[in-house]
N, C-alpha and C positions, 0 to 999 in steps of 0.2 A: 400241326400234324394231326392231333386228335380231332381238331375241328374239321379238317378236310375229310377224314375218315367218316365222321358223323354226317357230313354233307352228302357224301357218296351213299351212305346207308339210307338216308332220307330220300335221295333221288331214285334209289332202287326200290322204293316202296316199303322200307323198313323190314326187310325179311329177317326171320330168325335164323341163327346159326351161320351167318355169313360174315361175322366180324373179322376173321383173318383175311378174307378176300378183300374186304373194304380197306383194312389197314394196309395191306400190301399194295393195293392200288394207289392209296394216298402216298406211300413211300415212293413208288415209281413216279407219280406226278411231280413230286417235290425233288426228284433226282437223287434220292437217298439210296436207291438200289439199282442195279443193272436191269434194263428191260427184260433180259433173258433169264433173270433169277426168279425162281419159283417161290411161292409162299413158304414152302418147307425148307428153304435154304439151298435146294439143289439148283443146278444150272442146266439150261437147255442149250444144246449145241445144234442149231438148225441144219448144219451141213452133214451131221453124222446120223445115219439111219440106224434104228435099233437092230441088233443082231449082227452088226459088222464089227 
């Protein structure tokens, strides 16, 4: 898990301040979180429009 997040970080050019994004992407790739789950733990419901 940590290794995959590191590989993603390196592939993205080692940007500063993106560790949560890389960690979450690694979780998704490994099937440890739902693809619709956001890094902050919230969930996106694509069929629901904001304000409805």
